[in-house]
Backbone as XML, in Angstrom:
<?xml version="1.0"?>
<chain id="A" units="angstrom">
  <residue number="1" name="MET">
    <atom name="N" x="-18.479" y="-8.200" z="-26.944"/>
    <atom name="CA" x="-17.078" y="-8.013" z="-27.229"/>
    <atom name="C" x="-16.580" y="-6.658" z="-26.714"/>
  </residue>
  <residue number="2" name="ARG">
    <atom name="N" x="-17.416" y="-5.643" z="-26.911"/>
    <atom name="CA" x="-17.054" y="-4.308" z="-26.460"/>
    <atom name="C" x="-16.891" y="-4.268" z="-24.938"/>
  </residue>
  <residue number="3" name="LYS">
    <atom name="N" x="-17.759" y="-4.992" z="-24.233"/>
    <atom name="CA" x="-17.691" y="-5.046" z="-22.774"/>
    <atom name="C" x="-16.385" y="-5.705" z="-22.324"/>
  </residue>
  <residue number="4" name="ILE">
    <atom name="N" x="-16.005" y="-6.775" z="-23.004"/>
    <atom name="CA" x="-14.758" y="-7.475" z="-22.670"/>
    <atom name="C" x="-13.558" y="-6.558" z="-22.877"/>
  </residue>
  <residue number="5" name="LEU">
    <atom name="N" x="-13.533" y="-5.858" z="-24.004"/>
    <atom name="CA" x="-12.428" y="-4.935" z="-24.274"/>
    <atom name="C" x="-12.370" y="-3.824" z="-23.236"/>
  </residue>
  <residue number="6" name="ARG">
    <atom name="N" x="-13.522" y="-3.326" z="-22.826"/>
    <atom name="CA" x="-13.554" y="-2.274" z="-21.812"/>
    <atom name="C" x="-13.010" y="-2.790" z="-20.481"/>
  </residue>
  <residue number="7" name="GLN">
    <atom name="N" x="-13.392" y="-4.021" z="-20.107"/>
    <atom name="CA" x="-12.895" y="-4.596" z="-18.857"/>
    <atom name="C" x="-11.374" y="-4.746" z="-18.900"/>
  </residue>
  <residue number="8" name="HIS">
    <atom name="N" x="-10.844" y="-5.198" z="-20.034"/>
    <atom name="CA" x="-9.398" y="-5.338" z="-20.162"/>
    <atom name="C" x="-8.711" y="-3.978" z="-20.121"/>
  </residue>
  <residue number="9" name="HIS">
    <atom name="N" x="-9.328" y="-2.992" z="-20.737"/>
    <atom name="CA" x="-8.773" y="-1.637" z="-20.707"/>
    <atom name="C" x="-8.676" y="-1.136" z="-19.267"/>
  </residue>
  <residue number="10" name="ILE">
    <atom name="N" x="-9.727" y="-1.341" z="-18.505"/>
    <atom name="CA" x="-9.733" y="-0.924" z="-17.096"/>
    <atom name="C" x="-8.692" y="-1.700" z="-16.301"/>
  </residue>
  <residue number="11" name="SER">
    <atom name="N" x="-8.571" y="-2.994" z="-16.561"/>
    <atom name="CA" x="-7.574" y="-3.807" z="-15.863"/>
    <atom name="C" x="-6.164" y="-3.305" z="-16.140"/>
  </residue>
  <residue number="12" name="PHE">
    <atom name="N" x="-5.869" y="-3.030" z="-17.412"/>
    <atom name="CA" x="-4.550" y="-2.518" z="-17.764"/>
    <atom name="C" x="-4.313" y="-1.144" z="-17.140"/>
  </residue>
  <residue number="13" name="LYS">
    <atom name="N" x="-5.319" y="-0.307" z="-17.148"/>
    <atom name="CA" x="-5.201" y="1.020" z="-16.556"/>
    <atom name="C" x="-4.865" y="0.905" z="-15.068"/>
  </residue>
  <residue number="14" name="ASN">
    <atom name="N" x="-5.548" y="0.016" z="-14.351"/>
    <atom name="CA" x="-5.285" y="-0.186" z="-12.930"/>
    <atom name="C" x="-3.900" y="-0.786" z="-12.700"/>
  </residue>
  <residue number="15" name="ALA">
    <atom name="N" x="-3.497" y="-1.708" z="-13.564"/>
    <atom name="CA" x="-2.174" y="-2.326" z="-13.424"/>
    <atom name="C" x="-1.074" y="-1.284" z="-13.612"/>
  </residue>
  <residue number="16" name="PHE">
    <atom name="N" x="-1.199" y="-0.436" z="-14.616"/>
    <atom name="CA" x="-0.205" y="0.613" z="-14.826"/>
    <atom name="C" x="-0.226" y="1.630" z="-13.689"/>
  </residue>
  <residue number="17" name="ALA">
    <atom name="N" x="-1.388" y="1.902" z="-13.130"/>
    <atom name="CA" x="-1.477" y="2.798" z="-11.973"/>
    <atom name="C" x="-0.726" y="2.197" z="-10.783"/>
  </residue>
  <residue number="18" name="GLY">
    <atom name="N" x="-0.860" y="0.905" z="-10.573"/>
    <atom name="CA" x="-0.141" y="0.232" z="-9.490"/>
    <atom name="C" x="1.361" y="0.252" z="-9.701"/>
  </residue>
  <residue number="19" name="LEU">
    <atom name="N" x="1.794" y="0.030" z="-10.934"/>
    <atom name="CA" x="3.217" y="0.081" z="-11.259"/>
    <atom name="C" x="3.762" y="1.490" z="-11.045"/>
  </residue>
  <residue number="20" name="TYR">
    <atom name="N" x="3.033" y="2.478" z="-11.504"/>
    <atom name="CA" x="3.440" y="3.873" z="-11.320"/>
    <atom name="C" x="3.518" y="4.223" z="-9.831"/>
  </residue>
  <residue number="21" name="TRP">
    <atom name="N" x="2.537" y="3.767" z="-9.052"/>
    <atom name="CA" x="2.522" y="4.039" z="-7.612"/>
    <atom name="C" x="3.751" y="3.418" z="-6.949"/>
  </residue>
  <residue number="22" name="ALA">
    <atom name="N" x="4.086" y="2.186" z="-7.338"/>
    <atom name="CA" x="5.246" y="1.513" z="-6.748"/>
    <atom name="C" x="6.534" y="2.277" z="-7.059"/>
  </residue>
  <residue number="23" name="ILE">
    <atom name="N" x="6.688" y="2.713" z="-8.292"/>
    <atom name="CA" x="7.894" y="3.460" z="-8.675"/>
    <atom name="C" x="7.957" y="4.789" z="-7.931"/>
  </residue>
  <residue number="24" name="ARG">
    <atom name="N" x="6.834" y="5.453" z="-7.809"/>
    <atom name="CA" x="6.779" y="6.787" z="-7.211"/>
    <atom name="C" x="6.946" y="6.771" z="-5.701"/>
  </residue>
  <residue number="25" name="THR">
    <atom name="N" x="6.442" y="5.755" z="-5.017"/>
    <atom name="CA" x="6.380" y="5.811" z="-3.555"/>
    <atom name="C" x="7.263" y="4.805" z="-2.819"/>
  </residue>
  <residue number="26" name="GLN">
    <atom name="N" x="7.777" y="3.799" z="-3.497"/>
    <atom name="CA" x="8.511" y="2.745" z="-2.804"/>
    <atom name="C" x="10.010" y="2.837" z="-3.090"/>
  </residue>
  <residue number="27" name="PRO">
    <atom name="N" x="10.801" y="3.295" z="-2.112"/>
    <atom name="CA" x="12.246" y="3.451" z="-2.333"/>
    <atom name="C" x="12.938" y="2.145" z="-2.736"/>
  </residue>
  <residue number="28" name="ASN">
    <atom name="N" x="12.557" y="1.042" z="-2.120"/>
    <atom name="CA" x="13.196" y="-0.231" z="-2.460"/>
    <atom name="C" x="12.891" y="-0.639" z="-3.893"/>
  </residue>
  <residue number="29" name="PHE">
    <atom name="N" x="11.690" y="-0.355" z="-4.366"/>
    <atom name="CA" x="11.341" y="-0.670" z="-5.746"/>
    <atom name="C" x="12.213" y="0.146" z="-6.695"/>
  </residue>
  <residue number="30" name="ARG">
    <atom name="N" x="12.425" y="1.408" z="-6.355"/>
    <atom name="CA" x="13.276" y="2.256" z="-7.202"/>
    <atom name="C" x="14.714" y="1.743" z="-7.219"/>
  </residue>
  <residue number="31" name="ILE">
    <atom name="N" x="15.206" y="1.288" z="-6.070"/>
    <atom name="CA" x="16.561" y="0.730" z="-6.012"/>
    <atom name="C" x="16.656" y="-0.496" z="-6.918"/>
  </residue>
  <residue number="32" name="HIS">
    <atom name="N" x="15.679" y="-1.387" z="-6.820"/>
    <atom name="CA" x="15.675" y="-2.581" z="-7.671"/>
    <atom name="C" x="15.590" y="-2.192" z="-9.144"/>
  </residue>
  <residue number="33" name="PHE">
    <atom name="N" x="14.803" y="-1.167" z="-9.444"/>
    <atom name="CA" x="14.645" y="-0.722" z="-10.825"/>
    <atom name="C" x="15.960" y="-0.177" z="-11.377"/>
  </residue>
  <residue number="34" name="VAL">
    <atom name="N" x="16.662" y="0.626" z="-10.584"/>
    <atom name="CA" x="17.958" y="1.165" z="-11.015"/>
    <atom name="C" x="18.975" y="0.036" z="-11.189"/>
  </residue>
  <residue number="35" name="CYS">
    <atom name="N" x="18.991" y="-0.911" z="-10.260"/>
    <atom name="CA" x="19.886" y="-2.069" z="-10.396"/>
    <atom name="C" x="19.548" y="-2.877" z="-11.651"/>
  </residue>
  <residue number="36" name="ALA">
    <atom name="N" x="18.270" y="-2.985" z="-11.964"/>
    <atom name="CA" x="17.851" y="-3.704" z="-13.170"/>
    <atom name="C" x="18.391" y="-3.023" z="-14.417"/>
  </residue>
  <residue number="37" name="ILE">
    <atom name="N" x="18.285" y="-1.713" z="-14.472"/>
    <atom name="CA" x="18.814" y="-0.970" z="-15.625"/>
    <atom name="C" x="20.329" y="-1.170" z="-15.712"/>
  </residue>
  <residue number="38" name="GLY">
    <atom name="N" x="20.996" y="-1.137" z="-14.563"/>
    <atom name="CA" x="22.443" y="-1.370" z="-14.535"/>
    <atom name="C" x="22.817" y="-2.756" z="-15.025"/>
  </residue>
  <residue number="39" name="ALA">
    <atom name="N" x="22.049" y="-3.764" z="-14.628"/>
    <atom name="CA" x="22.325" y="-5.133" z="-15.056"/>
    <atom name="C" x="22.120" y="-5.288" z="-16.561"/>
  </residue>
  <residue number="40" name="ILE">
    <atom name="N" x="21.083" y="-4.669" z="-17.087"/>
    <atom name="CA" x="20.841" y="-4.737" z="-18.534"/>
    <atom name="C" x="21.970" y="-4.028" z="-19.281"/>
  </residue>
  <residue number="41" name="TRP">
    <atom name="N" x="22.356" y="-2.860" z="-18.799"/>
    <atom name="CA" x="23.456" y="-2.130" z="-19.436"/>
    <atom name="C" x="24.738" y="-2.958" z="-19.402"/>
  </residue>
  <residue number="42" name="LEU">
    <atom name="N" x="25.060" y="-3.538" z="-18.241"/>
    <atom name="CA" x="26.276" y="-4.333" z="-18.104"/>
    <atom name="C" x="26.238" y="-5.544" z="-19.035"/>
  </residue>
  <residue number="43" name="GLY">
    <atom name="N" x="25.073" y="-6.181" z="-19.131"/>
    <atom name="CA" x="24.938" y="-7.312" z="-20.042"/>
    <atom name="C" x="25.201" y="-6.925" z="-21.483"/>
  </residue>
  <residue number="44" name="LYS">
    <atom name="N" x="24.669" y="-5.775" z="-21.890"/>
    <atom name="CA" x="24.916" y="-5.278" z="-23.256"/>
    <atom name="C" x="26.391" y="-4.914" z="-23.445"/>
  </residue>
  <residue number="45" name="TYR">
    <atom name="N" x="26.948" y="-4.246" z="-22.450"/>
    <atom name="CA" x="28.350" y="-3.813" z="-22.529"/>
    <atom name="C" x="29.300" y="-5.004" z="-22.629"/>
  </residue>
  <residue number="46" name="LEU">
    <atom name="N" x="29.033" y="-6.048" z="-21.854"/>
    <atom name="CA" x="29.904" y="-7.225" z="-21.836"/>
    <atom name="C" x="29.577" y="-8.232" z="-22.940"/>
  </residue>
  <residue number="47" name="HIS">
    <atom name="N" x="28.522" y="-7.966" z="-23.691"/>
    <atom name="CA" x="28.097" y="-8.860" z="-24.782"/>
    <atom name="C" x="27.839" y="-10.281" z="-24.278"/>
  </residue>
  <residue number="48" name="ILE">
    <atom name="N" x="27.056" y="-10.388" z="-23.208"/>
    <atom name="CA" x="26.711" y="-11.715" z="-22.708"/>
    <atom name="C" x="25.793" y="-12.393" z="-23.724"/>
  </residue>
  <residue number="49" name="THR">
    <atom name="N" x="25.654" y="-13.703" z="-23.600"/>
    <atom name="CA" x="24.854" y="-14.444" z="-24.575"/>
    <atom name="C" x="23.378" y="-14.101" z="-24.428"/>
  </residue>
  <residue number="50" name="GLN">
    <atom name="N" x="22.641" y="-14.451" z="-25.449"/>
    <atom name="CA" x="21.195" y="-14.202" z="-25.439"/>
    <atom name="C" x="20.520" y="-14.981" z="-24.308"/>
  </residue>
  <residue number="51" name="THR">
    <atom name="N" x="20.961" y="-16.191" z="-24.081"/>
    <atom name="CA" x="20.395" y="-17.008" z="-22.994"/>
    <atom name="C" x="20.683" y="-16.374" z="-21.638"/>
  </residue>
  <residue number="52" name="GLU">
    <atom name="N" x="21.908" y="-15.905" z="-21.450"/>
    <atom name="CA" x="22.256" y="-15.254" z="-20.194"/>
    <atom name="C" x="21.442" y="-13.970" z="-19.999"/>
  </residue>
  <residue number="53" name="MET">
    <atom name="N" x="21.215" y="-13.233" z="-21.078"/>
    <atom name="CA" x="20.411" y="-12.010" z="-20.978"/>
    <atom name="C" x="18.968" y="-12.354" z="-20.599"/>
  </residue>
  <residue number="54" name="MET">
    <atom name="N" x="18.461" y="-13.440" z="-21.130"/>
    <atom name="CA" x="17.100" y="-13.857" z="-20.762"/>
    <atom name="C" x="17.034" y="-14.231" z="-19.281"/>
  </residue>
  <residue number="55" name="VAL">
    <atom name="N" x="18.070" y="-14.869" z="-18.767"/>
    <atom name="CA" x="18.113" y="-15.189" z="-17.334"/>
    <atom name="C" x="18.136" y="-13.902" z="-16.520"/>
  </residue>
  <residue number="56" name="ILE">
    <atom name="N" x="18.902" y="-12.915" z="-16.966"/>
    <atom name="CA" x="18.943" y="-11.619" z="-16.282"/>
    <atom name="C" x="17.554" y="-10.978" z="-16.296"/>
  </residue>
  <residue number="57" name="PHE">
    <atom name="N" x="16.896" y="-10.967" z="-17.457"/>
    <atom name="CA" x="15.538" y="-10.389" z="-17.546"/>
    <atom name="C" x="14.556" y="-11.101" z="-16.626"/>
  </residue>
  <residue number="58" name="LEU">
    <atom name="N" x="14.591" y="-12.427" z="-16.609"/>
    <atom name="CA" x="13.673" y="-13.176" z="-15.732"/>
    <atom name="C" x="13.972" y="-12.900" z="-14.266"/>
  </residue>
  <residue number="59" name="THR">
    <atom name="N" x="15.238" y="-12.774" z="-13.930"/>
    <atom name="CA" x="15.620" y="-12.458" z="-12.551"/>
    <atom name="C" x="15.123" y="-11.062" z="-12.168"/>
  </residue>
  <residue number="60" name="ILE">
    <atom name="N" x="15.253" y="-10.119" z="-13.092"/>
    <atom name="CA" x="14.756" y="-8.761" z="-12.854"/>
    <atom name="C" x="13.243" y="-8.792" z="-12.636"/>
  </residue>
  <residue number="61" name="LEU">
    <atom name="N" x="12.530" y="-9.499" z="-13.500"/>
    <atom name="CA" x="11.071" y="-9.581" z="-13.355"/>
    <atom name="C" x="10.680" y="-10.211" z="-12.026"/>
  </residue>
  <residue number="62" name="LEU">
    <atom name="N" x="11.389" y="-11.261" z="-11.622"/>
    <atom name="CA" x="11.103" y="-11.898" z="-10.332"/>
    <atom name="C" x="11.336" y="-10.914" z="-9.191"/>
  </residue>
  <residue number="63" name="GLY">
    <atom name="N" x="12.428" y="-10.160" z="-9.248"/>
    <atom name="CA" x="12.737" y="-9.201" z="-8.183"/>
    <atom name="C" x="11.725" y="-8.076" z="-8.087"/>
  </residue>
  <residue number="64" name="LEU">
    <atom name="N" x="11.359" y="-7.511" z="-9.236"/>
    <atom name="CA" x="10.384" y="-6.420" z="-9.213"/>
    <atom name="C" x="9.004" y="-6.921" z="-8.781"/>
  </residue>
  <residue number="65" name="ALA">
    <atom name="N" x="8.615" y="-8.092" z="-9.266"/>
    <atom name="CA" x="7.324" y="-8.661" z="-8.850"/>
    <atom name="C" x="7.339" y="-8.988" z="-7.360"/>
  </residue>
  <residue number="66" name="GLY">
    <atom name="N" x="8.442" y="-9.534" z="-6.877"/>
    <atom name="CA" x="8.554" y="-9.841" z="-5.452"/>
    <atom name="C" x="8.433" y="-8.596" z="-4.594"/>
  </residue>
  <residue number="67" name="GLU">
    <atom name="N" x="9.046" y="-7.509" z="-5.029"/>
    <atom name="CA" x="8.954" y="-6.249" z="-4.284"/>
    <atom name="C" x="7.515" y="-5.744" z="-4.254"/>
  </residue>
  <residue number="68" name="MET">
    <atom name="N" x="6.810" y="-5.896" z="-5.361"/>
    <atom name="CA" x="5.409" y="-5.457" z="-5.398"/>
    <atom name="C" x="4.532" y="-6.355" z="-4.522"/>
  </residue>
  <residue number="69" name="ILE">
    <atom name="N" x="4.786" y="-7.651" z="-4.513"/>
    <atom name="CA" x="4.035" y="-8.565" z="-3.635"/>
    <atom name="C" x="4.306" y="-8.204" z="-2.177"/>
  </residue>
  <residue number="70" name="ASN">
    <atom name="N" x="5.558" y="-7.942" z="-1.852"/>
    <atom name="CA" x="5.926" y="-7.550" z="-0.491"/>
    <atom name="C" x="5.171" y="-6.287" z="-0.079"/>
  </residue>
  <residue number="71" name="THR">
    <atom name="N" x="5.137" y="-5.305" z="-0.955"/>
    <atom name="CA" x="4.431" y="-4.058" z="-0.669"/>
    <atom name="C" x="2.935" y="-4.306" z="-0.488"/>
  </residue>
  <residue number="72" name="ALA">
    <atom name="N" x="2.367" y="-5.152" z="-1.343"/>
    <atom name="CA" x="0.935" y="-5.452" z="-1.232"/>
    <atom name="C" x="0.621" y="-6.148" z="0.096"/>
  </residue>
  <residue number="73" name="ILE">
    <atom name="N" x="1.448" y="-7.094" z="0.488"/>
    <atom name="CA" x="1.219" y="-7.800" z="1.760"/>
    <atom name="C" x="1.325" y="-6.826" z="2.928"/>
  </residue>
  <residue number="74" name="GLU">
    <atom name="N" x="2.319" y="-5.968" z="2.908"/>
    <atom name="CA" x="2.454" y="-4.986" z="3.989"/>
    <atom name="C" x="1.257" y="-4.033" z="4.032"/>
  </residue>
  <residue number="75" name="SER">
    <atom name="N" x="0.785" y="-3.608" z="2.868"/>
    <atom name="CA" x="-0.360" y="-2.696" z="2.815"/>
    <atom name="C" x="-1.632" y="-3.358" z="3.325"/>
  </residue>
  <residue number="76" name="VAL">
    <atom name="N" x="-1.869" y="-4.590" z="2.939"/>
    <atom name="CA" x="-3.062" y="-5.308" z="3.405"/>
    <atom name="C" x="-2.965" y="-5.540" z="4.913"/>
  </residue>
  <residue number="77" name="THR">
    <atom name="N" x="-1.774" y="-5.864" z="5.395"/>
    <atom name="CA" x="-1.591" y="-6.060" z="6.835"/>
    <atom name="C" x="-1.901" y="-4.764" z="7.586"/>
  </residue>
  <residue number="78" name="ASP">
    <atom name="N" x="-1.435" y="-3.632" z="7.070"/>
    <atom name="CA" x="-1.739" y="-2.342" z="7.700"/>
    <atom name="C" x="-3.231" y="-2.024" z="7.630"/>
  </residue>
  <residue number="79" name="LEU">
    <atom name="N" x="-3.885" y="-2.471" z="6.567"/>
    <atom name="CA" x="-5.323" y="-2.257" z="6.431"/>
    <atom name="C" x="-6.092" y="-3.041" z="7.499"/>
  </residue>
  <residue number="80" name="VAL">
    <atom name="N" x="-5.627" y="-4.260" z="7.749"/>
    <atom name="CA" x="-6.309" y="-5.123" z="8.720"/>
    <atom name="C" x="-6.116" y="-4.601" z="10.134"/>
  </residue>
  <residue number="81" name="THR">
    <atom name="N" x="-4.885" y="-4.200" z="10.458"/>
    <atom name="CA" x="-4.634" y="-3.691" z="11.802"/>
    <atom name="C" x="-3.443" y="-2.754" z="11.802"/>
  </residue>
  <residue number="82" name="ARG">
    <atom name="N" x="-3.563" y="-1.668" z="12.546"/>
    <atom name="CA" x="-2.445" y="-0.744" z="12.756"/>
    <atom name="C" x="-1.796" y="-1.010" z="14.114"/>
  </residue>
  <residue number="83" name="GLN">
    <atom name="N" x="-2.445" y="-1.837" z="14.913"/>
    <atom name="CA" x="-1.896" y="-2.182" z="16.214"/>
    <atom name="C" x="-0.810" y="-3.234" z="16.038"/>
  </residue>
  <residue number="84" name="TRP">
    <atom name="N" x="0.146" y="-3.244" z="17.014"/>
    <atom name="CA" x="1.168" y="-4.268" z="16.960"/>
    <atom name="C" x="0.517" y="-5.597" z="17.308"/>
  </residue>
  <residue number="85" name="ARG">
    <atom name="N" x="0.647" y="-6.537" z="16.391"/>
    <atom name="CA" x="0.138" y="-7.899" z="16.624"/>
    <atom name="C" x="1.182" y="-8.865" z="16.092"/>
  </residue>
  <residue number="86" name="GLN">
    <atom name="N" x="1.351" y="-9.949" z="16.802"/>
    <atom name="CA" x="2.343" y="-10.956" z="16.413"/>
    <atom name="C" x="2.071" y="-11.475" z="15.001"/>
  </residue>
  <residue number="87" name="GLU">
    <atom name="N" x="0.800" y="-11.702" z="14.667"/>
    <atom name="CA" x="0.449" y="-12.228" z="13.346"/>
    <atom name="C" x="0.814" y="-11.247" z="12.230"/>
  </residue>
  <residue number="88" name="ALA">
    <atom name="N" x="0.598" y="-9.954" z="12.481"/>
    <atom name="CA" x="0.948" y="-8.933" z="11.488"/>
    <atom name="C" x="2.462" y="-8.864" z="11.325"/>
  </residue>
  <residue number="89" name="LYS">
    <atom name="N" x="3.184" y="-8.967" z="12.430"/>
    <atom name="CA" x="4.642" y="-8.964" z="12.372"/>
    <atom name="C" x="5.147" y="-10.150" z="11.569"/>
  </residue>
  <residue number="90" name="ILE">
    <atom name="N" x="4.574" y="-11.317" z="11.791"/>
    <atom name="CA" x="4.986" y="-12.509" z="11.045"/>
    <atom name="C" x="4.739" y="-12.313" z="9.550"/>
  </residue>
  <residue number="91" name="ALA">
    <atom name="N" x="3.568" y="-11.812" z="9.194"/>
    <atom name="CA" x="3.251" y="-11.593" z="7.772"/>
    <atom name="C" x="4.254" y="-10.638" z="7.137"/>
  </residue>
  <residue number="92" name="LYS">
    <atom name="N" x="4.545" y="-9.544" z="7.828"/>
    <atom name="CA" x="5.478" y="-8.572" z="7.275"/>
    <atom name="C" x="6.907" y="-9.105" z="7.239"/>
  </residue>
  <residue number="93" name="ASP">
    <atom name="N" x="7.314" y="-9.807" z="8.288"/>
    <atom name="CA" x="8.673" y="-10.347" z="8.323"/>
    <atom name="C" x="8.877" y="-11.428" z="7.261"/>
  </residue>
  <residue number="94" name="VAL">
    <atom name="N" x="7.908" y="-12.306" z="7.091"/>
    <atom name="CA" x="8.033" y="-13.354" z="6.079"/>
    <atom name="C" x="8.038" y="-12.740" z="4.686"/>
  </residue>
  <residue number="95" name="SER">
    <atom name="N" x="7.221" y="-11.736" z="4.471"/>
    <atom name="CA" x="7.191" y="-11.042" z="3.183"/>
    <atom name="C" x="8.535" y="-10.378" z="2.897"/>
  </residue>
  <residue number="96" name="ALA">
    <atom name="N" x="9.102" y="-9.721" z="3.895"/>
    <atom name="CA" x="10.423" y="-9.102" z="3.732"/>
    <atom name="C" x="11.493" y="-10.170" z="3.522"/>
  </residue>
  <residue number="97" name="GLY">
    <atom name="N" x="11.354" y="-11.292" z="4.210"/>
    <atom name="CA" x="12.287" y="-12.407" z="4.023"/>
    <atom name="C" x="12.228" y="-12.968" z="2.613"/>
  </residue>
  <residue number="98" name="MET">
    <atom name="N" x="11.016" y="-13.022" z="2.050"/>
    <atom name="CA" x="10.862" y="-13.461" z="0.663"/>
    <atom name="C" x="11.664" y="-12.547" z="-0.249"/>
  </residue>
  <residue number="99" name="MET">
    <atom name="N" x="11.539" y="-11.247" z="-0.041"/>
    <atom name="CA" x="12.233" y="-10.293" z="-0.903"/>
    <atom name="C" x="13.734" y="-10.390" z="-0.705"/>
  </residue>
  <residue number="100" name="LEU">
    <atom name="N" x="14.182" y="-10.590" z="0.519"/>
    <atom name="CA" x="15.609" y="-10.754" z="0.777"/>
    <atom name="C" x="16.141" y="-11.994" z="0.063"/>
  </residue>
  <residue number="101" name="THR">
    <atom name="N" x="15.388" y="-13.077" z="0.105"/>
    <atom name="CA" x="15.785" y="-14.311" z="-0.578"/>
    <atom name="C" x="15.909" y="-14.080" z="-2.086"/>
  </residue>
  <residue number="102" name="ILE">
    <atom name="N" x="14.930" y="-13.392" z="-2.657"/>
    <atom name="CA" x="14.968" y="-13.086" z="-4.091"/>
    <atom name="C" x="16.176" y="-12.213" z="-4.415"/>
  </residue>
  <residue number="103" name="ALA">
    <atom name="N" x="16.428" y="-11.199" z="-3.597"/>
    <atom name="CA" x="17.547" y="-10.286" z="-3.848"/>
    <atom name="C" x="18.884" y="-11.018" z="-3.751"/>
  </residue>
  <residue number="104" name="MET">
    <atom name="N" x="19.037" y="-11.876" z="-2.753"/>
    <atom name="CA" x="20.286" y="-12.638" z="-2.628"/>
    <atom name="C" x="20.459" y="-13.587" z="-3.823"/>
  </residue>
  <residue number="105" name="GLY">
    <atom name="N" x="19.377" y="-14.208" z="-4.248"/>
    <atom name="CA" x="19.440" y="-15.060" z="-5.433"/>
    <atom name="C" x="19.817" y="-14.273" z="-6.670"/>
  </residue>
  <residue number="106" name="ALA">
    <atom name="N" x="19.271" y="-13.067" z="-6.805"/>
    <atom name="CA" x="19.580" y="-12.222" z="-7.964"/>
    <atom name="C" x="21.057" y="-11.831" z="-7.978"/>
  </residue>
  <residue number="107" name="VAL">
    <atom name="N" x="21.595" y="-11.516" z="-6.819"/>
    <atom name="CA" x="23.023" y="-11.185" z="-6.727"/>
    <atom name="C" x="23.861" y="-12.403" z="-7.117"/>
  </residue>
  <residue number="108" name="GLY">
    <atom name="N" x="23.467" y="-13.577" z="-6.642"/>
    <atom name="CA" x="24.184" y="-14.806" z="-6.999"/>
    <atom name="C" x="24.140" y="-15.080" z="-8.497"/>
  </residue>
  <residue number="109" name="ILE">
    <atom name="N" x="22.975" y="-14.923" z="-9.094"/>
    <atom name="CA" x="22.833" y="-15.133" z="-10.541"/>
    <atom name="C" x="23.675" y="-14.117" z="-11.301"/>
  </residue>
  <residue number="110" name="ALA">
    <atom name="N" x="23.626" y="-12.856" z="-10.888"/>
    <atom name="CA" x="24.416" y="-11.815" z="-11.555"/>
    <atom name="C" x="25.909" y="-12.133" z="-11.450"/>
  </residue>
  <residue number="111" name="ALA">
    <atom name="N" x="26.348" y="-12.534" z="-10.284"/>
    <atom name="CA" x="27.763" y="-12.877" z="-10.110"/>
    <atom name="C" x="28.146" y="-14.050" z="-11.008"/>
  </residue>
  <residue number="112" name="TYR">
    <atom name="N" x="27.317" y="-15.064" z="-11.047"/>
    <atom name="CA" x="27.592" y="-16.260" z="-11.854"/>
    <atom name="C" x="27.691" y="-15.911" z="-13.340"/>
  </residue>
  <residue number="113" name="ILE">
    <atom name="N" x="26.854" y="-14.986" z="-13.788"/>
    <atom name="CA" x="26.862" y="-14.617" z="-15.206"/>
    <atom name="C" x="27.954" y="-13.599" z="-15.519"/>
  </residue>
  <residue number="114" name="PHE">
    <atom name="N" x="28.095" y="-12.557" z="-14.689"/>
    <atom name="CA" x="28.969" y="-11.446" z="-15.047"/>
    <atom name="C" x="30.442" y="-11.664" z="-14.715"/>
  </residue>
  <residue number="115" name="ILE">
    <atom name="N" x="30.767" y="-12.358" z="-13.637"/>
    <atom name="CA" x="32.173" y="-12.488" z="-13.227"/>
    <atom name="C" x="33.050" y="-13.110" z="-14.317"/>
  </residue>
  <residue number="116" name="PRO">
    <atom name="N" x="32.620" y="-14.172" z="-14.994"/>
    <atom name="CA" x="33.490" y="-14.703" z="-16.058"/>
    <atom name="C" x="33.768" y="-13.711" z="-17.196"/>
  </residue>
  <residue number="117" name="TYR">
    <atom name="N" x="32.891" y="-12.733" z="-17.381"/>
    <atom name="CA" x="33.121" y="-11.713" z="-18.400"/>
    <atom name="C" x="33.984" y="-10.574" z="-17.880"/>
  </residue>
  <residue number="118" name="ILE">
    <atom name="N" x="33.866" y="-10.270" z="-16.593"/>
    <atom name="CA" x="34.585" y="-9.141" z="-16.005"/>
    <atom name="C" x="36.022" y="-9.531" z="-15.650"/>
  </residue>
  <residue number="119" name="TYR">
    <atom name="N" x="36.204" y="-10.720" z="-15.114"/>
    <atom name="CA" x="37.508" y="-11.146" z="-14.607"/>
    <atom name="C" x="38.626" y="-11.056" z="-15.661"/>
  </residue>
  <residue number="120" name="PRO">
    <atom name="N" x="38.425" y="-11.537" z="-16.878"/>
    <atom name="CA" x="39.517" y="-11.410" z="-17.872"/>
    <atom name="C" x="39.913" y="-9.975" z="-18.190"/>
  </residue>
  <residue number="121" name="ARG">
    <atom name="N" x="39.011" y="-9.036" z="-18.004"/>
    <atom name="CA" x="39.322" y="-7.624" z="-18.270"/>
    <atom name="C" x="40.141" y="-6.992" z="-17.144"/>
  </residue>
  <residue number="122" name="PHE">
    <atom name="N" x="39.974" y="-7.520" z="-15.938"/>
    <atom name="CA" x="40.670" y="-6.993" z="-14.765"/>
    <atom name="C" x="41.271" y="-8.140" z="-13.972"/>
  </residue>
  <residue number="123" name="PRO">
    <atom name="N" x="42.313" y="-8.807" z="-14.480"/>
    <atom name="CA" x="42.845" y="-9.997" z="-13.804"/>
    <atom name="C" x="43.512" y="-9.688" z="-12.469"/>
  </residue>
  <residue number="124" name="SER">
    <atom name="N" x="43.793" y="-8.433" z="-12.167"/>
    <atom name="CA" x="44.437" y="-8.108" z="-10.897"/>
    <atom name="C" x="43.494" y="-8.162" z="-9.712"/>
  </residue>
  <residue number="125" name="PHE">
    <atom name="N" x="42.173" y="-8.314" z="-9.967"/>
    <atom name="CA" x="41.206" y="-8.377" z="-8.858"/>
    <atom name="C" x="41.287" y="-9.669" z="-8.145"/>
  </residue>
</chain>
């Protein structure tokens, strides 16, 4: 049992180290993180429903996880080769495309949830 707990402790320690590294070194991750805080604040400010807030949280988690997957794929690709290779370009481009798709979806979800709350406050828009 002690061995199992130690393994989990090490796993959590490594996971938090990876999260800290992403926040510290990846500008896009920081941008997503700041946008996430803004979305949570806006949801609280506008008093959106609990279900809508859960959708916002899940969207945030998907975006942050996607950014970390993108970073991991790019890092592994750089580990395999630093030379320009078509296969490495495809891996990096598809990974970036995944993140772009997630980000566009997140913007769409945010618009769908927040606009009905914002529009009545500013009908001149």
